[in-house]
C-alpha positions as CSV (number, residue, x, y, z in Angstrom):
1,M,32.5,-34.6,-16.7
2,T,31.8,-35.6,-20.2
3,K,29.1,-34.1,-22.4
4,T,27.2,-37.4,-22.3
5,R,27.3,-37.4,-18.5
6,Y,26.2,-33.8,-18.3
7,N,23.2,-34.6,-20.5
8,Q,22.4,-37.6,-18.4
9,I,22.3,-35.5,-15.3
10,F,20.5,-32.6,-17.1
11,N,17.8,-34.8,-18.5
12,N,17.1,-37.1,-15.6
13,L,15.7,-35.6,-12.4
14,D,16.6,-38.8,-10.4
15,E,20.3,-38.7,-11.5
16,K,22.7,-37.7,-8.7
17,F,26.3,-36.4,-8.9
18,T,29.0,-38.9,-8.0
19,P,31.2,-38.1,-5.0
20,E,34.0,-37.3,-7.5
21,E,31.8,-34.8,-9.4
22,I,30.8,-33.2,-6.1
23,Q,34.5,-32.9,-5.1
24,Q,35.0,-31.1,-8.5
25,G,32.4,-28.6,-7.5
26,W,29.4,-29.8,-9.6
27,H,26.1,-28.8,-8.1
28,F,22.6,-27.9,-9.1
29,C,22.8,-24.1,-8.8
30,C,19.8,-22.1,-7.5
31,E,21.1,-18.9,-9.3
32,W,21.2,-20.8,-12.6
33,D,17.6,-22.2,-12.3
34,G,18.8,-25.5,-11.0
35,L,21.2,-26.2,-13.9
36,P,24.2,-28.4,-13.2
37,V,27.2,-26.1,-13.0
38,N,30.8,-26.2,-12.0
39,P,33.1,-23.3,-10.8
40,S,35.4,-23.8,-13.8
41,M,32.6,-22.7,-16.1
42,D,33.3,-19.0,-16.8
43,E,29.7,-18.0,-17.2
44,T,28.9,-19.3,-13.7
45,W,31.3,-17.0,-11.9
46,P,28.5,-15.0,-10.3
47,C,27.3,-18.2,-8.6
48,C,27.4,-17.7,-4.9
49,C,26.7,-21.3,-3.9
50,Y,30.4,-21.7,-3.0
51,T,32.8,-19.2,-1.5
52,D,35.7,-18.0,-3.6
53,Q,38.1,-20.0,-1.5
54,E,36.1,-23.2,-2.2
55,K,36.2,-22.4,-5.9
56,E,40.0,-21.8,-5.7
57,R,40.4,-25.2,-4.1
58,Q,38.3,-26.9,-6.8
59,V,39.7,-24.9,-9.7
60,P,43.3,-23.7,-9.1
61,G,43.8,-20.3,-10.6
62,F,40.2,-19.3,-10.0
63,L,41.0,-16.3,-7.8
64,A,43.5,-14.9,-10.2
65,R,41.0,-15.2,-13.1
66,K,38.3,-13.6,-10.9
67,K,40.6,-10.7,-10.0
68,E,41.4,-10.2,-13.7
69,H,37.7,-10.3,-14.6
70,D,36.8,-7.9,-11.8
71,N,39.6,-5.5,-12.9
72,Q,38.3,-5.6,-16.5
73,M,34.7,-4.9,-15.3
74,Q,36.0,-2.0,-13.1
75,E,37.9,-0.5,-16.1
76,W,34.7,-0.8,-18.2
77,A,32.6,0.9,-15.5
78,D,35.1,3.7,-15.0
79,S,35.2,4.4,-18.8
80,V,31.3,4.4,-18.9
81,V,31.2,6.9,-16.0
82,E,33.9,9.1,-17.6
83,D,32.1,9.1,-21.0
84,W,28.9,10.0,-19.3
85,F,30.5,12.8,-17.4
86,D,32.2,14.2,-20.5
87,L,29.0,14.1,-22.5
88,N,27.0,15.8,-19.8
89,A,29.7,18.4,-19.1
90,N,29.7,19.3,-22.8
91,I,25.9,19.6,-22.8
92,I,25.9,21.8,-19.6
93,T,28.7,24.0,-20.9
94,G,27.0,24.3,-24.3
95,K,29.9,22.7,-26.2
96,I,27.5,20.4,-27.9
97,I,25.2,22.2,-30.4
98,N,22.4,20.5,-32.2
């Protein structure tokens, strides 16, 4: 989809996706306030309008990218919990003195 076509769909409520655009996964997403989105758009990964298998069919490599993203998010979450625990353990044991 070109930028011109995207703007055409975005700005005209009567405009419909072509069968080819639908095959590529374009849809008006309820999670994104009705915006036209596609599974290949990284910021729309949380969209649950399609299953992960449907996204993989439309965007080969999606599942690998999603797994990498999920792993990065888990590493971040683990580090936040570890930092929180270390800080609170130091406060409880009195190792942090104001």
